[in-house]
TISEVEX-858637 format. One record per residue: y, z, x of N, C-alpha, C, CB in turn. Coordinates in steps of 0.1 Angstrom, whole numbers, plus 5000, padded with zeros to 4 digits. Atoms other than C-alpha are relative to their C-alpha. Glycine has a CB too. Example, Ala and Ser with C-alpha at 12.3 -4.5 7.8 and 13.67 -1.06 7.14 Angstrom:
residues 2
498850005009495550785123501250005009500050124990;498950004991498950715137501150084992500549865004;
***
This chain:
residues 296
499050115001170829288964500449965014501250044992;499850054987171429068994501549995003499449865002;498650014996174629049014500649874995500250015015;499450135005175028679003500650014987498849905000;499449995013175828798969501450085000499050084990;498849934999178828998982500849935011499850155002;499350074990181028749001501050085007500649874995;499049934993183428879027501449984993500249965015;498750015006187028949015500849905009500750145000;499250104992189328659026501250075006500449894991;498749964994192428699047501150014990500449915012;498849995009195628809030500849875001500950125004;499250135001197928519019501450044999499549924988;498549995001201628519027500549914990500649985014;499750085012203128398995501550034997499150034988;498649985003206928388997500450155001500449954986;499549865000208228738987498850105000500850034987;501249925002204628868984499049985011499449984986;501350024992201528929006498950034990500050105012;501149985009198528878984498750045007499749874992;501249954995195329068991498949984990500050145005;501050055009191928998976498850105000499549865005;501149905003189929318971499349964987500650145000;500650065012189429158937500649864998500450094987;499450135003190028798925501350014993499049914993;498850005008193528738914500049884990501249985010;499950105011194328548882501349925001499850074987;498850095001196728248882500049954986499949895011;499850055014197928188847500649865000500950104992;499650145000198427818839501149994990498849914997;498850035009201827718824500449865002501250105004;499750145000202027348817501249974992498849924995;498850035007205527238809500049844998501350045008;500350155002204226888798499649974986499049965010;500450045014203626698766498649955000500949904995;501250075000200326558778498950065009500249865005;501149934992198226818797498750004991500450145003;501350035007194526788788499750124990498949995010;500449885008194227148773501150044990499750115009;498949945009197627258759501249915000500450145005;498950104999199726938761501050024989499549865000;498949995010203126988743500250144995499749924989;499949865006202427358734501150085006498750075001;499049924993204827498760501149915006499450095010;499050104994207027188766501450054997499849874994;498749955002210027368751500250125008500250034985;499649904991211827608774499650144995501450005004;500349875005211627908751498550034998500750014986;501549985002207927858743499450035014499449884993;500649994987207127828780500450145006500649905010;499649874996209128148788499250114994501550024998;500849905008207328348761498650005005500149974985;501450014996203928218773499950075014499549865001;500049934987204728328809500150154999501249955009;499949865002205728668797498750064994501250044991;501349965006202528688776499050015010499649914989;501150004990200328598805500250125010500049875008;499749894991202028858827499650134994501550015004;500549885007201429128801498550014999500650004986;501450015000197829018799499350035013499549874994;500649974987197329068836500049895010498650044998;499950114990198228738853500650065013500749884995;499449964987198828798890500949905006498950035010;499250124996200428458896500349924988499349925012;499750105011202128218872500249865007501350034992;500150134994201427848881500749904990498649955003;499250095009204127618866499949865004501550055002;500150144997203527248863500849924991498549964999;499250095008205826978851499549864999501450005006;500650135001203526678855498550024998500349925013;501449995003200026648840499249935011499649944986;500950064990197226578865498649974994499950085013;501250035007194526508839499649855004500150024985;500450144997192426188846500849904991498549984998;499350105007194525888836501550034998499349974988;498649965004197826078834501049915008500250155004;498950084993200925858842500950095008500849924990;499149914992203325988869501350034992500449925013;498749955007206526168858501149985010499950154996;498950024991209926078872500550135006501249934992;499549884993211426318897501050084992500649965013;499049935008214426408876499450074988501149914996;500649945011212326478846499150125004499149904992;500849894995209926698865500950125004499149965012;499149894996212826898880500650074988501149945009;499449945013214426948845499050094993500449894991;501049925007211127088832499850135008498749924999;500549884993210327338860501150095006499149955011;499049924992213527448879500650114991501049915005;499549895008215127648850499050114998500549954987;501049905003211927828843499750095013498749944996;500249924987211427928880501250095002499949905012;498849914998215028058881500050114990501249914997;500049895010214528258849498950105003499849944986;501149914997211228408860500050075014498749934999;500049954986212228488896500150155001501249945007;499949855000213128848887498950074994501350044993;501149945008209828918870499050075009499249904992;500949934990208129058902498649954999500150154998;501350065000205228818900500149875008499449984986;499950124992204528538925500049874991498849985009;499850125008205628198911499549885008501449984996;500550124993203627888920500549884993498450004999;499750135005204727528915499049905003501449965005;501050104999202127268908500649875001499050014988;499450134998203526958924499649945013501650025000;500350074987202926698951501349935005498949904998;498850074996206526568953500950095010500949964988;499349914991208426698984501350054995500249925013;498749955005211826708966499850114990500749884994;500349895010210326918938499750135008498949964990;500349884992208927148965501250075005499049965012;498749954995212327188981500850074990500849895007;499249955010214127248949499350134994500349904989;500749885006211427488936500150125010498549974998;499849904991211627688968501450065000499749965014;498649955001215427708965500250094988500949885000;499949935013214927828929499350135000499549924989;500849874999212528108940498549995000500550094990;501450015001209027968940499450075013499549854999;500749934989206528158962498849925006499650144996;501350074996203527918964500249864995498850074993;500150145003203227538965498549964998500749915011;501450045003200027418948500049854998499550074986;499850154999199627058958498649934999500649975014;501250085002196826838944499749905011499949944987;500150104990197526588972499750065014501249915000;500349934988196926848999501149975011498749955006;498850024991200426789015499849885008500150135009;500150134993199626429023501249914997498749944996;498950095003202726279007501050015012500750044987;498950004989205426169033501150114997500549865002;498949905002207826459037499550144995501049954992;500449875006205626729021499950115010498649984993;500049894990204926929052501350045005499149955013;498649964997208526909062500750084990500849875003;499449935011209527039028499650155000499649944987;500549865000207527359033500050075013498650014993;500249944987207427409070500850125003500349895011;499249894995210327639075500250114989501449945003;499949895010209827859044498950105002499949944985;501049904999207728159039498949994989500650144999;500950015012205828019009498649985004500549884992;501450034998202128009005499749864996499250094991;500450135002200327679004498650004995500249915012;501450035005197327568983499749865003499850054986;500450134996195627268998498849964992499749995016;501150045009193427078973499449875004500549994986;500750134998190826808977500049924987498650035005;500150095011191126508954499549865005501349984992;500450144996189226178956500749914991498449984998;499250095008191525898945501350064996499249954988;498749955006194525978923499850024985501249915003;500349975014194926108887499849884991501250074995;500150115008195325758873498649935000501049895004;501350074998191925638887498850085004500249895010;501049924993189925928900498750024993500650145003;501349985008187325948872499449874996500250094988;500550135004186825568868498649985006501049895003;501250034993184125548894499950115011499949865006;500149904990183125868912499149955012499450134994;500750054989181925808947498650075002500850015013;501249934996178425888959500150065014498749904999;499949944987178726138987499650144999501549995004;500449864999177726478999501350084997499450045014;498749955005180526648979500450135008500050034986;499649874993180326998996500549975014498850095000;499650034986180426859032501349925000498849925006;498850084999183026599024501350084996499949884990;498949915003185326859007500450095011499750084987;499849914988184927099036500749925011498750075005;499550084989185626819061501549974998499249885002;498650045003188826709043500950135001500049954985;499149885000190127069039500250055014499450114992;499949964986189427139076501149915006498749995007;499050094995191426829085501450034996499749864997;498749975005194326919063500650135005500050014984;499649884994194427279075500449995014498950114998;499650024986194427169111501349935001498949915007;498750064999197326939105501250094996500049874990;498949905004199327209087500350105012499650084988;499849914989198727449116500649935012498650065004;499450084989199627179142501549984997499349875001;498550025003202927139123500750135001500149944986;499349874998203627509129499950094989501449975003;500149925012202627649096498950115003499649924987;500949894996201027999100498749994991500750134998;501349995007197328039090500150094988499050055010;499949905010198328329069500749954987500850125005;499450065012200228099045499149904993501349935004;500950115005197227869038498950054991499549925011;501249985008194727879009499549864997500350084987;500650135003192327598998499450004986498949975011;500650025013191027448966499149885001501149984989;500950114999187927228964500349894990498650044999;499650115010189427038934498949974990500349885008;500950025010187027088906500549894990499650134992;499650105010187126778884500849885006500850064989;499150114995189326568907499249905008501150075009;500850104994187226268914498650035003500749965013;501449964999183926448912499249974987499950155003;500850025012181026368889500050134992498549955004;499749885009181326598859499050115002499949954985;501049894998178026788864499550015014498849984990;500749994987176326708897501050055011499549865004;499149964989179326728920500650144997501149905002;499349885003181227008902499150125001500649994987;500849884999178327238899499450025013498849994989;500449984986177127178934501150085008499849865007;498949934993180627288946500050154995501349944997;500049865005180427598923498950085006499950004985;501149924995177027698935500250035015498749924998;499849994985178027648972501550025003499449885007;498649994998181627748969500550045014500650104990;499549964987182027929002499949895010499250125005;500250114990180727619020501049894998498649944998;499050115002183527399006501350035008500449994985;498849964993186127589026499949995015500450144996;500149994985186927569063499350135004501449995007;500749884996184627799081500850075011498649965006;499149924992186728069097499850154998501549964998;500149865001186828439104501450065003498950065009;500449985014188528579083500149874992500850114994;500050125008188028339055501349964995499050024989;498850055007190728119040499850044985500249855002;500249975015191328229003499749874993501350064995;500350125008189727978979500550024986498449995000;499650015014191327888946499049924992501549944999;500950085009189027778918500649984987498650084999;499450045013190427588889499049934992501349925002;501150055008187727538864500350004985498750075002;499849965014189227658831500149884991501350074999;500050105011188427438801499749855004501350004993;500250134995187527138822498849934995500050005016;501250085006185026858814498750065005500249865004;501349954995182427028836499550114992500250055015;500449905009182427318812499649934986501250104997;500350075013182527088781498749935001501149904997;501250074999179626888794498750094998499949925013;501149905001177427198795499950064986500150105011;500049935012178527378764500149914987501150104999;499950095012179127068742501150034991498750004993;498949975009182427178729501349945004500250165000;498750064997185927028727500950105008500849964988;499249924991188727158750500350144996501249935003;499549875005190027438729498950104996500949984988;501249915003186527578722499250035013499149944990;500749984987185627618759500350135007500349895010;499649884994186927968764498850085006500750094989;501249934995183528138767499449945013499050024989;500650074989182227868790500950015013499849864997;499049994989185427888812499950145006501449974995;500149864995185028268815498850015008500150104989;501349994992181428228826500249935014498949934992;499850074988182527968852500950095009500649874997;499149924992185328208864499250115007501150064992;500849894994182828488869499049955011499150074989;500850064989180428258888500849975012499449874994;499150024989183328158910500450135008501349924996;499749874994184328518916498850055008500450104989;501249954993180728608925499749935013498849984991;500250084988180728328951501250015009499749864996;499049974991183928458967501449934997499649955013;498750065003186828278949501050115001500049944986;499049904999190028468958501049994988500749985013;499050035011192228308930499349924990501349935006;500650075011191028198896501249954992499150094992;498950065008193327948878499549984986500549865007;500549995014192928008841501049994989499350144998;499250005012194327948807499950134992499649884991;500349895009192828248790500050135008498649984992;499949894990194128538810499450134994501550035002;500549875005193328838787498550005000500550034986;501450015001189728728781499350005014499549884993;500650014986189128658819500250145006500749905008;499849874995190628998828498850094995501350064995;501149925006188029168805498749975007499949994985;501350044994185128968819499950055015499949854999;500049964986186129048855499950155001501249955007;500249865000186329418847498550044999500850074989;501449975002182729418835499349955013499449924988;500650054988181729208866500250105011500549865004;499749914989183529448889499350144999501550035000;500849885002181829748873498649995004500150054985;501450034996178429588879500050005015499649864995;500050014986179329518915500150145006501249915005;499949864995180429878921498750084999501250074992;501349935002177230008906499049955010499549984986;501050064991175229768928500350055015500149855000;499749944987177129888959499650145002501549985003;500449864999176530248951498550015002500550084987;501550004999172830178946499549965014499449904990;500450054987172629988979500350115011500749875004;499649894991174430278997499050115000501450054997;501049905001171830518985498649975006499850044985;501350044995168930308996499950015016499749854996;
***
C-alpha cells in the first residue's frame, strides 16, 4: 500500500475551549434549526426537538455539533438577522455545558459575535469570511474558523455552474482567504478549510473531482490545514445512487469513508451513528494495513 493512501495528519485546530486533533476524522453532527433545509427541513425547528437531536448525536459519537439557523440549499431565501438569532442563540447557550465543541453555521458578522458571546467554539462560514465585518467579528476571539469555497450565492449558485478547473480554483481561493485571515492577525492554528461540495459545482464532474483529489483542494502547507468535507445526503450522492434525499444514507456513508481515506479531518454528517460504525471498520482496515507494511 502506497504512502499516498495514508495522508499526513493535519495540524491541530484551536477551537474555542478545545484543541482538536486528528488522529482520526472527527464527526460534525448537522443540526438545522430551519423550516426549509434540503434534508431535514422543519424536523428540528422547534427548540425542544433541536435540543433532543443534539443530545442524540452526542450520544451517537458526534465530536462537534454544527448549528445552523439559515438554509444554504440552492435557491434558499435569506433569513432576517433577528430570526436567525432567535433560532440559534438559545440552543448554543443551552448546549454550552455539554463539553462538546459548538459550531455556528453562519455568514453574518452579528450572528458570529452573538454566537461567540453565547459560547460557540467554531464559526463555519460558507462565504469564507468575505462579508464586511466578518473578520473583525472573529479576530479577537479564540474560536476556530472554517473557510469554505462557494461559487456564486445560495440563491443562484446552481443555475449555471461555471466551466473551470475546480480543484485548482478552489485551492487558489482558499489560499487567498487563508492569507487574508493570517494578515489580519488570525493564528494559523485557528483555521480549517472546506472545498464546498455542492456549492456552485456541477453535480457529478466537479464534486467527484474534488473528492478524488481532496488534498489538492486545500492550501499546500506543512503541516496541513484541516479539511472539512460536507457531502452528507447531497445531490452528488443522489445523482449516483438514484435515490431521494432521505434514502441516501448508505451513499453518504460511502462518500464519508472516501473523504476520510483522502485525508478529511472533519466529516459533516446527518447520520452520526451509522458513520461512526463505518469509520470503525475503515480504521480497523487501516491498522491492519499499517501492521502489514511494518512487517514488510
